[in-house]
C-alpha positions as CSV (number, residue, x, y, z in Angstrom):
1,M,124.1,105.7,128.1
2,K,121.9,103.5,126.7
3,S,118.8,105.3,124.7
4,E,115.1,103.5,126.2
5,E,113.5,101.4,123.4
6,R,109.9,101.7,123.3
7,T,108.2,98.5,124.8
8,P,104.7,97.6,123.3
9,N,101.6,98.0,125.7
10,P,98.8,95.4,125.2
11,K,97.0,97.3,127.0
12,H,97.3,100.5,125.1
13,M,98.3,101.1,121.2
14,E,99.2,104.5,120.5
15,I,97.1,105.8,117.4
16,T,98.4,108.8,115.1
17,V,96.4,111.3,113.9
18,E,97.0,113.7,111.3
19,H,94.3,117.2,111.5
20,E,94.1,120.1,110.1
21,G,98.2,120.4,109.6
22,E,98.4,118.5,113.5
23,T,100.0,115.6,114.3
24,L,98.3,114.0,117.6
25,L,98.7,111.2,119.7
26,A,95.9,109.5,120.8
27,N,96.4,106.4,123.7
28,V,93.4,103.6,123.5
29,T,92.8,100.0,124.5
30,P,92.8,97.8,121.4
31,G,89.1,96.9,120.1
32,S,88.6,100.9,120.5
33,T,86.7,101.9,117.4
34,I,88.0,104.6,115.6
35,R,85.2,106.8,117.2
36,D,86.9,106.0,120.2
37,V,89.7,108.2,118.8
38,I,88.2,110.9,117.4
39,S,86.1,111.4,120.2
40,S,89.2,111.5,122.6
41,L,91.3,114.0,120.4
42,D,87.4,116.1,121.4
43,I,86.8,116.2,118.0
44,H,83.2,116.1,117.0
45,P,83.2,112.9,114.7
46,S,80.4,114.2,112.3
47,T,82.5,116.8,111.4
48,V,85.6,114.3,110.0
49,L,85.8,111.4,107.4
50,A,88.6,108.9,108.4
51,V,91.5,107.5,106.0
52,F,93.5,104.7,106.5
53,N,96.0,103.6,103.6
54,G,94.2,106.5,101.3
55,V,91.1,104.6,101.7
56,I,87.7,106.1,103.9
57,I,87.2,103.6,106.9
58,P,83.9,103.6,108.5
59,H,83.9,104.9,112.2
60,D,82.6,102.1,113.9
61,S,86.4,99.9,112.5
62,Q,88.0,99.0,115.5
63,L,91.5,99.1,115.8
64,N,93.7,96.8,117.2
65,E,97.0,97.9,116.5
66,D,99.4,101.2,116.0
67,V,98.3,102.8,113.2
68,L,98.6,106.5,111.5
69,I,94.8,107.9,110.8
70,E,94.3,110.5,109.0
71,L,90.5,112.6,109.5
72,I,89.2,115.3,107.0
73,T,87.4,117.5,107.8
74,V,83.9,118.2,106.4
75,S,82.3,120.8,105.5
76,S,79.0,121.3,104.7
77,G,76.9,124.6,102.9
78,G,73.8,125.5,101.0
């Protein structure tokens, strides 16, 4: 039996998100923003920083391919 190969779907992207020790998957359309991805995972955008290739990126950054994003929880105190 031949294993099935994944064929890319140009109408959807699979974004891998690492957050608090978990690996999550978000399926979004090309051109979606980091904010769209975060919101689709029921994470409030103001509580995290998005990191791509070791660099913090703005939440309004658009995605056009399958990528790995790390979310770092922001803590505040007084």
